[in-house]
C-alpha positions in Angstrom: -176.4 -98.5 72.6 -172.8 -97.8 71.8 -173.7 -94.2 70.6 -175.6 -93.6 73.9 -172.6 -94.9 75.9 -170.3 -92.6 73.9 -172.6 -89.7 74.7 -172.6 -90.4 78.4 -168.8 -90.6 78.4 -168.4 -87.3 76.6 -171.0 -85.6 78.8 -169.2 -87.0 81.8 -165.9 -85.6 80.7 -167.5 -82.1 80.3 -169.0 -82.3 83.7 -165.7 -83.3 85.2 -164.0 -80.3 83.5 -166.8 -78.0 84.8 -166.4 -79.4 88.4 -162.6 -78.9 88.2 -163.0 -75.3 86.9 -165.5 -74.5 89.7 -163.0 -75.9 92.2 -160.1 -73.9 90.7 -162.3 -70.8 90.6 -162.9 -71.2 94.4 -159.2 -71.6 95.1 -158.2 -68.7 92.9 -161.0 -66.5 94.3 -159.9 -67.2 97.9 -156.3 -66.1 97.0 -157.5 -63.0 95.2 -159.7 -62.0 98.1 -156.9 -62.4 100.6 -154.5 -60.4 98.4 -157.0 -57.6 97.7 -155.5 -56.8 94.3 -156.7 -53.6 92.6 -157.8 -53.8 89.0 -155.3 -53.5 86.1 -156.7 -51.0 83.7 -160.5 -51.3 83.2 -160.5 -55.1 84.0 -162.0 -56.4 87.2 -159.9 -58.8 89.2 -161.9 -61.9 88.6 -160.8 -65.3 87.2 -161.1 -65.7 83.5 -161.3 -69.1 81.8 -158.6 -69.8 79.2 -159.1 -72.7 76.7 -156.3 -74.4 74.9 -156.4 -76.9 72.1 -156.5 -80.5 73.2 -156.9 -79.9 76.9 -159.0 -78.7 79.7 -159.3 -75.0 80.5 -157.4 -73.2 83.2 -158.1 -69.9 85.0 -156.2 -66.6 85.1 -156.6 -63.3 87.0 -154.5 -60.2 86.9 -154.3 -57.2 89.2 -152.0 -54.8 91.0 -150.6 -54.8 94.5 -149.5 -51.3 95.6 -146.2 -52.7 97.0 -142.7 -53.0 95.6 -141.8 -56.5 94.3 -140.2 -57.8 97.5 -143.1 -56.8 99.7 -145.6 -58.1 97.2 -143.8 -61.4 97.1 -143.8 -61.6 100.8 -147.6 -61.0 100.8 -148.3 -63.6 98.1 -146.1 -66.2 99.9 -147.9 -65.5 103.2 -151.4 -65.9 101.6 -150.5 -69.1 99.8 -148.9 -70.6 102.9 -151.9 -69.7 105.0 -154.2 -71.3 102.5 -152.3 -74.6 102.3 -150.4 -74.2 99.1 -147.0 -75.8 98.9 -144.4 -73.7 97.0 -142.1 -75.8 94.8 -140.6 -73.0 92.6 -140.0 -69.4 93.5 -137.5 -67.2 91.8 -136.5 -64.7 89.1 -137.2 -65.5 85.4 -136.1 -63.7 82.2 -139.6 -63.3 80.8 -142.9 -61.7 81.4 -142.9 -59.9 84.8 -139.6 -61.2 86.0 -140.6 -63.4 88.9 -142.5 -66.7 89.1 -143.8 -68.6 92.0 -145.4 -72.0 91.5 -147.3 -73.9 94.2 -149.4 -77.0 94.5 -152.4 -78.0 96.5 -153.8 -81.5 96.1 -154.4 -81.9 92.3 -154.2 -78.1 91.6 -151.1 -76.1 90.4 -150.9 -72.3 90.8 -148.5 -70.1 88.9 -148.0 -66.5 90.2 -146.1 -64.1 87.9 -145.1 -60.9 89.6 -143.1 -57.7 88.9 -143.2 -54.0 88.3 -143.5 -54.3 84.5 -143.0 -56.5 81.5 -139.4 -57.5 80.7 -138.2 -56.7 77.2 -141.6 -56.1 75.7 -141.8 -52.5 74.6 -145.4 -52.5 73.5 -146.7 -54.4 76.6 -149.6 -53.0 78.5 -147.6 -53.9 81.6 -145.9 -50.5 81.8 -143.4 -50.0 84.6 -145.1 -49.2 88.0 -143.4 -47.0 90.5 -143.7 -48.8 93.9 -146.2 -51.3 92.7 -146.3 -54.8 91.3 -148.4 -56.5 88.7 -149.7 -59.9 89.9 -151.0 -62.5 87.4 -152.2 -65.8 88.9 -153.1 -68.9 86.9 -154.5 -72.2 88.3 -154.9 -75.5 86.5 -155.0 -79.2 87.2 -151.7 -80.9 87.9 -150.0 -82.2 84.7 -152.7 -80.6 82.4 -152.2 -78.7 79.2 -150.1 -75.7 80.4 -146.4 -76.6 80.6 -146.2 -75.0 84.0 -148.7 -77.4 85.5 -146.2 -80.3 85.1 -144.7 -80.6 88.6 -144.4 -84.3 89.4 -145.8 -86.2 92.3 -148.1 -84.5 94.9 -146.1 -83.2 97.9 -148.8 -82.0 100.2 -151.9 -79.8 100.4 -155.5 -80.9 100.7 
């Protein structure tokens, strides 16, 4: 009986992760559709699942907006605002693409990294774009495995 109960709990945990990932996929897909990113290299602009040790997966998608950084940021902000995301961090960073915007919606956290190329990474595939911006968007559950998902109490959203 205890083994059967343990099996039910494990299966229930997996189902819960699957349901969360499906919800995140829907949220991320809605943002991607509204932004209409073009593919980066040969990749399609679709959410990819990332698994990390000891925690639930999260989703990431990368594409390009044919807009300079400030215009791309304005577009991303407008899309997130229109879809009910609440921005709680938005500013320059000294790594990856140079700008990060973090937003929450209910139990989800979204991190948008944006910029014309990778900062201080000579061999990066994110080569400088003239008049364009790379956009990488990740979504995870609030306070889950990625450090960027730790944002404190819910402040709005559905």
